N, C-alpha and C positions, 0 to 999 in steps of 0.2 A: 500811480506812484511806484517807484522801485523799492523792493524789499531792503531794508537796512542790512548790510553785510558787513564784513570785516575791512577795516581801514588797515593802513600800513603798519599800525602798531597793535593789530589784533583787537582793537576797539571797534565799537559800532560806528558806522557812517551816519553822521547826523545831518538831516536835511533841514537847512534853516536859510533865512534871508535877512538882511539887514534892515532896520527900520529906526526912525528917530522919533523921540517923544514930541519934538517940536511940531511934528505933522498935526497933532491934536491939540496944540495950545489954542486958548482963546483968551479974550481980554480978562477973564476972571482969574486965570491961572498961570498967565504968562510970567509974572513976577514971583511966583512961589519957588521956594527953596526945594532942593532935591529931596525927595522922600526916601528914607532908608530906616525904616523902624520895624517893629515886631509884625509877623504875619499871622499872630493868634487871631481867630476870628473876631472875638470881641473887640481887641485892640484895634483891629483893622476897621471895624465897623465904626468905632469912635472917631478914627482919623477921617473916614468917608463924611461923617456928620460935620467934621470941622472943616470940610472943603477940599480935602485931598481927592484927586480924581483917580479912577482905576488906571489910566494911562501912565500916571506917576508910578504907580505900584508895578505895572508891568514892566516899565524901564528898569527900575531897580532890581526886579527879579532876574532879568535877562543879564544884567551886569553881574549878579551874583552867580548866575549859572556859568557865564563866560569865565569868571575867575576861578570857580570851583573846578572846571576842567583840567586845571593844572595839577589838581590833587587826585582826582579820580575821573579819568576821561571816559570811563564806560558806565556812567550812571543811567545815561538815557539810551533807549533803543530807538525811540522816535522823539524828536523835539519839534514842537510846532514853530513854524516860522514866526518870528517876532511881529512881522506885519499882519499876519492873521490874528494874533492874540490882540494886537493894538485895535484892530477893526471891531473884534468882539467887545473889547473895553469900551470903545467909542459908542457902540450900540447901547451898551447898558447906561451910559451917561444920558443919552438921548431919551431911551425908553423910560427910565426911572429917575428924572431930575429932583423929585421931592424926597429927601432922606426918610420921611415918615412913612412912606409907602413902598420902600424897597423891599425885595425878597430876602430871606435869611442868609443867602450865600452871595449877595451882591458884591461883585469885584473880588471874590475869593478865589485865589489860585489854588489849583490842585493837579496832582499827578495821578496816573492810573498804572496799575501793575499790568504787564503786557500779556496777561491771560484774559482781559476784559475787552470785549469788542467795542470798536467806535467805527461807525461807518465810514468806509473810504481809506481806513488806516490799516495796515497789515497787523494781524494778531500772531505773533510768532511763538508765545509761550516759551521763549528762550530757545526755541528749536527751529531754526530757519527752514530745514527740509519738510516740516509740517506746518509752514506758515499758510495763511489764506487772508484774503481781504474781505471782511464782512460788509453787507449791504445795509445792515441795520445795527444800531448801537444798543448795548446792554441797558435795561431799564435803570439800574443804579446809576450809570454815568448820565442818563438823560435827565433823571431826577435832580442831579447836581447842576446840570446846565440850566434847566428850567427854573432853578432856585436862584440863578444869577452867578453860578460858578464860571471860572475862566480855565479852561483846560490847557495845561502848559505841555505835557508830553507823557510818553509810555516809558516805564522804567525797566531796568534790567532785573532778571530774576533768576532763580534756580531752574535749570532745564526741566520743563514739564512738571514743575512744582514737586520734584522727587526728593527734596531734602530740606534741611534746616541750617545748613552752613553757610550758603551763598557762595559755595566754591565749585558750582558746577554749571557754569554759563559759558557758552561759546563766545560770548560779547566781551568776556573778561571778568575777572574775580574782583570784587569789591572788598573793602575793609571796613572795620568799624570807624565811625567818625571820631572816635576817642583814640584809636591806635592803628597804626599802619600794619602792625604786626598781627592783630587779632581780627577774628572773622566778623563778618557783618551780620551773619544770620540770614535765614531764608525760610520760605522761599521768596517772600516779599521784600528782596534785599535793596533794590534801588529805591523803592518806595520809602523805606525807612530812612535812607539817607537823605532823600530830599526833604523830608519833614525835619529831620535832626539839624540839618544845615540852613534851615530857613529859606530854601528855594521854593517852597510852596507851603500853604496853610495846612493841608491835610493830603492823604493819598488813599485811594481805593485799592484794596487787595483782597486776598482770600486766605483762609485758614482751614487746613485738614487735619494737621496734627500739631500745629504751633506756627504756622507760617506767617501769622501776624505778630504773635505774642513774643516770639524769640528774637526776630530783628528789632522789635520795639525795645526789648530790654538791652540789646548789644548796642543800641544807639541812643539810649536815653529819652525816650518818648513813650507815649501811651499807645497801646494796641488793644482795640475793643472788638471782641467777637461776640455779636448778639446771638440770640437764639436762632438756630438754623430755621430757614424758612420764613422768617420775619422780614428779611430783606431779599428781594429778588436775585436769584443766581442765574436767570436766564441770560445767555450771551456771555457766560463766563465758561472758559475751556476748563474742563473738569480734571481734577487729580484722582479723586474718588467720591463719585456722585453722591453716595449715601452719607458722606461725612463733610464734604465741602461746605463752607460758610462764608459769604461775602462779608468782609471786615474792614476796619478803618483804622489808620494811623494818624494821630493827631499829636499836638504839643501839650494838651491837657485834658482833664476829664470834661469840662464845660464844652469844649469843642466836639468831644466824642458824642456827647448827648445830643448836641445841635444836629450833628449829621445823621444820627440815628433817627431823630424826628423827621428829618427831610427825606431819608431814604427808605423808611420802613413803609410796609403796606403789602396787602395780599395781591399776588399776581397769579392769576389763573394759569398763564403759560409756563410757570415754574412748577413742574410736577411735585416738588417737594415743598412747596409754599404752605404755611400753616394759616387757617382761617384766623381772623382777628379773635383775640381772647374775649370771653363774655364777662370775665371778671372786671368790674368797675375799677378804674385807676384812680386812686386817691393819694393824696399827700397827708399823712398823719401829722400831728403836731410833733410827734416823737417817734424816731425809728430806732429802736434798739437793735443790737446785733451780737449774736454769738459766733464763735469761729472756732475751726479746728485746724490742726496743721498735721503734715505727715509725721509719722512716728519717728523716733530717734534712729532706728534701724533703717528706714528709707533715706533718712537725711545724710547717712553716712556716705553717700555718693558724692556729696557736695565738697568743694574745695574749701580749705580752712577759711579764706576771706568770705566765701559765701555763707558758712556756717555762722561766723561772727556777725555778719550783716543781718542775717535773718533772725538771729536772737535778738538783736536790736530792734528790729522791725516788730517782732512780736511784743516786746515791751512797750513800744510806742503806741501800738494799736490798743493794748490794754489800758494805758493811760488816757487814751482817747474815747473810752467807753466801751470797748469791745471786751466781751467775756470769753476767756479762753475755755473751751469745752473739749472733753475727750469724744472724738468722733471716730467711727468705724471706718478704718482706712482700706480694708480688704477689697470692697467693691471698686474703688478708685484703682488700686493697684492691678487688680484682674482685668478691668477695662482697659488699662494702659497696655498690658500685654496683648490684648485682643486686636488691637489696630493693625499691627504690622508682623505679629507672630502667629497669625491665624490665616484662615482662608480669605479674610477680608482683604488681604493685600493683592489678591488676584483681580480685584476691581481696577487696579492700575492698568491692567492690559486692555481694558474696554476702551480706553481713550484712543488706542492706535487703530488705524484702518486695517481690515482683515488682511492678513499676510504681510503687513508693512514690516514688522520687526524682523522676520526671518530675512528679508531681502535687503533691508536697510540699516540693520543695527550697527554697521560700522560708521554710519553718519552721526551717531549719538555721542555725546561726551562719554569718555570711558567708564566714569562712575555711574553715570545714568544707564549705560548699557549693562553693567554688572548688576544694577538693581533690578532691571527687567529680566535678565537671564537668571537671577536668584528667585525671582517671582514665579517664572516658568518651571523652575526645578522642583517648587514645592508639590506641583502635580495634585493640587487639592481637589477633592470630588465634590459633587452637590450635596452629598451627605455631611461632609465637613462643613460646608458653608451653613446648612440649616442647623447643625449643632452650635455653630458660633453665633448664629442669630438668636438661637434660644438663649445663649449665655448673655448676650447684650441685653436682651429683654429682662433677664433676671437682674443684671447689674443695675440697670436703669430704674427698676422698681425699687430696689435696695436703696439707692441714692435719693429717691423721692422721700423717703422716710428720714434721710439724714439732713439734706439741704432744704429745710422747710421754710414756710412763711405763715405767720400767724397774726391774724388781725384781731384787734381789740377796739371795736368801733365805739364803745361805750366810753372808753377813756381816751380815745384817740391816739392810742399807743400801739404800734406794730413792732413785731420782732422777726428779724431774718436770721437764718443761719447760713454761714458761709464757710467754704474751704479756702484757705490761704496757703500757698506753697511758693518757694523759689521758682521763678519762670523757668530757669534752667539750673542745673547744679554746678556749673562752672563756665568759664568763657576761654575756649581753646584758641591757640594761634592758628593761622593759615598753614604754617608748616606742620603743625600736629595733625591737622585735618588731612594734609597731603599724605601723611604716613599711615593713617588709618581713617579713611573717609566713611566707611560704612559703620565701623564700631563707635566712632565719636558721634555721628549722627544719632545712633540709637540712644546714646546715653543723654544726649541734649533733650530727649523727649521724655525724660524719666517723670517729670511732673506736668507734661503738656498733652500727651496723646489721648488721655482719658476724657478730657473735655468734650471732643467731638463724638466719641462713642457713647457718652452719657447724655448727649445734647443739653450741655450746660452753657450758660451765658459767663463770660469771663472778660476781665479787663487786666491787662498787664500794665503795671504802674512803675516808673522810675523811682528808686528809693537810695539817692545819692550815689556816692562813689567810693571806691577804695584804692588804695595805693599799692603798685607793685614795682619791682625791679625789672624793667624790660630788658631782657638779655639780648634781644635783637637790636634795639634802638639805643642800648647803653645808657639809659637815663631812667629815672622815675616816671611812671606814667599812672594816671588815674583812670580806672575803667568803671563803667556803670554797673550798678546793681539794681534788681528790681524783683518784685513778687507778681504773682498773678492772684487775684481775688475772684472767686468762682461761686455762682449762686445757681439754683435750679432753673430749669427751663421756663422761659415767660416771665422772669423776674428781672428783666433788663433794667427798668426804670428804678426799681429798688436798689439794684446793685450800683448803678451809677451814682445815686444818691449817697450811699455809703462811701464809695470811692472818693466823691467830691469832699466829703467830711474828713477824710484821712490824708487827701492830697498834700496839703501845705506841711502837715506834721512829718511826712515821710520824705520830703525833699532833701533833708540834710543829714540822712543816715550816714554815719561813718566820716563825717567831715572834722571830728574832733581828733583825728590820728595825728 
């Protein structure tokens, strides 16, 4: 297979072939109306139980993809030929004819960030000069396939996963699905677009500093970052190995939990994998929760609409049973600074072949090159690194005493303590990022970077929209807002349970304007 390159409009060259749904028609489905409904996993499963075939869904998906190319032609770096996806869908129908015995992701379409290996398909990581074709697939991808998933394609991303804006891809800059003027977020940029636009049910990505959570917020979907090492990262091109975490983009919390159940598991081949917890998993009759928020001084970085939306979110969460508590913010703030303002940033250089940067830096996107050159200029020593590792251990221990989980077995009532923060402090335009790419990228991580350093589990949740006067499009535009809910390492299930409790209440934030 030829590596996707630039087409005449600087977008990716997509390799595909035409196919028709009627190839797979049989006497049971020949008269069925065209399917064009929700790709939410639960909704899709109900449609399959009612008699819809995966082939109907595949045809609708490729129709949607074809139509959306007129809006953003560079969403995909590799798009599977429709004929191959149809064949996979037909095999599912033959293998699992009984709805009662189907696997959890039967006929569920998904996309994959192009830093995750799929055998026989180039992994570009948004950087064609460093592309390679793997001979084995990443375990997280294979688990989805084994559970009945249908792979649709690999998505555009921030080059080498170096930022959170989505503006550093040689395949083309994407924009938010809410506004052509505003950034899409990164580095899992195309993945967020495919879920937000209903082109797939979910997307596999990775999160190092907010790379799932930020694009989730900017496109109105959920971004779930599990505890590092609970989902195998083998076969995922690293950004910073010690911080990287395989993560998921979905349309709702229920789908995120289902994916986590499918994909989690100890992988001895992943050197950062965690052994399964010995703590028994139980669902108490009642799960109470306390939560803290960043102090007013930290929230000053937020735009006025974000401050207003966040205040409303806090009020809604309190009405939903959450108890607002004063939590120590200093360890979170200190950990945030540690990710990119310390020797930790030097780990970025380990992803490049020896001597490659010196000889080939002109092949990188200008901002990516600037990031790597800035990293080299730090000239950090081994002593600096060990000092920073000691700080990380100190901050992690401090947060263990803040984000707690207490079981009351006798009364079947548990209590979890959470940190809730705006996913980002504002939503910049593409033009603003062009004018200050490094500065804005850093500000976007104000409430995101610490999650990986502290090994927290987190889910970015959409919380309604707010209205702005779009000076570039000359009309009023509604943009998405969202928060990230964070819990201590290993509390993935408990966090998802709280998120599910809050999901409906948070959907209409800001709608009364």
